[in-house]
C-alpha positions in Angstrom: 139.7 139.0 176.6 139.0 136.3 174.0 140.2 133.0 175.2 140.8 129.6 174.1 140.7 126.7 175.9 141.9 122.9 174.6 142.6 120.1 176.2 143.1 116.4 175.5 139.8 114.5 173.8 139.2 112.5 176.9 140.8 115.3 179.8 137.4 115.4 182.0 138.7 117.2 185.3 136.0 119.2 185.1 136.1 120.7 188.4 139.8 122.1 187.9 138.1 123.7 184.4 135.7 125.5 186.2 138.3 126.7 189.4 140.4 127.6 186.6 138.3 129.3 184.5 136.9 131.5 187.6 140.2 132.3 188.9 141.3 133.6 185.5 138.1 135.5 184.8 138.3 137.3 188.2 142.0 138.6 187.4 141.2 139.0 183.1 137.6 139.5 182.6 136.5 137.3 179.5 134.5 138.2 176.7 134.5 135.0 174.5 135.5 131.7 175.2 136.7 129.4 172.3 136.4 125.7 172.6 136.4 122.9 170.5 133.6 121.2 171.7 135.5 118.7 173.9 132.8 115.5 174.3 133.5 115.8 178.5 134.1 119.4 179.2 132.5 121.2 176.5 129.4 121.6 178.8 131.0 122.6 181.7 132.6 124.8 179.8 129.6 126.4 178.3 128.0 126.2 181.5 129.8 128.0 183.6 130.2 130.8 180.0 126.5 131.3 180.2 126.5 132.0 184.3 128.9 134.7 184.1 127.5 135.7 180.8 130.6 135.3 178.7 130.0 134.7 174.7 130.9 131.4 173.5 132.4 130.4 170.4 132.5 126.6 169.6 135.1 124.7 166.7 133.8 121.0 166.5 135.8 118.4 164.6 134.4 117.0 161.4 135.8 113.7 161.4 133.4 112.4 158.8 135.4 114.8 156.0 139.0 114.6 157.5 139.1 111.3 159.7 142.0 110.7 161.9 143.4 114.6 160.9 140.0 116.3 162.5 141.4 117.4 165.5 144.6 118.8 164.4 142.6 120.6 161.4 140.1 121.9 163.5 142.8 122.9 166.0 144.9 125.0 163.3 141.6 126.5 161.7 140.5 127.3 165.2 143.3 129.1 166.4 143.6 131.3 163.6 139.7 132.3 163.0 139.1 132.8 166.5 141.4 135.8 167.6 142.4 134.6 170.5 144.5 136.8 173.3 145.6 133.7 175.6 145.0 130.2 175.2 144.7 128.0 178.1 145.8 124.5 177.7 144.6 121.5 180.2 146.5 118.0 180.1 146.3 116.2 176.3 148.3 114.8 173.8 150.2 115.4 170.8 147.2 117.5 169.2 147.0 119.7 172.4 151.1 120.0 172.6 150.8 121.3 168.9 148.1 123.9 169.0 150.1 125.3 172.1 153.2 125.7 170.2 151.3 127.1 167.1 150.1 129.8 169.6 153.6 130.8 170.7 154.9 130.7 167.6 152.2 133.2 166.6 152.8 135.4 169.6 149.6 134.3 171.6 150.2 134.1 175.3 149.7 130.7 176.7 148.8 129.2 180.0 149.3 125.9 180.6 147.5 124.0 183.6 149.1 120.4 185.3 146.6 117.9 187.0 
């Protein structure tokens, strides 16, 4: 299963993220973990994926080229390009909410996690 993880730029609850990944993976084995390179969670996500043998696909934002629109553009591209089976969303702002709405509109199952 291909799972896209998203969260706000400043979301830092790595322990909860790891706990959710472990529980989800036990029920629905992941093959690919997709994420946007969150500065606080990126390494936690990738460490977990390496420990469990899950492939990693990272989509960092191109701030130099797109400026303030970098995250929004990255999210749209990441969702379309990665072809996730499920989106797991942790707390975030309007860009995270927009990604979740786009996933739902595309028929992709989403799971929203609150702190």
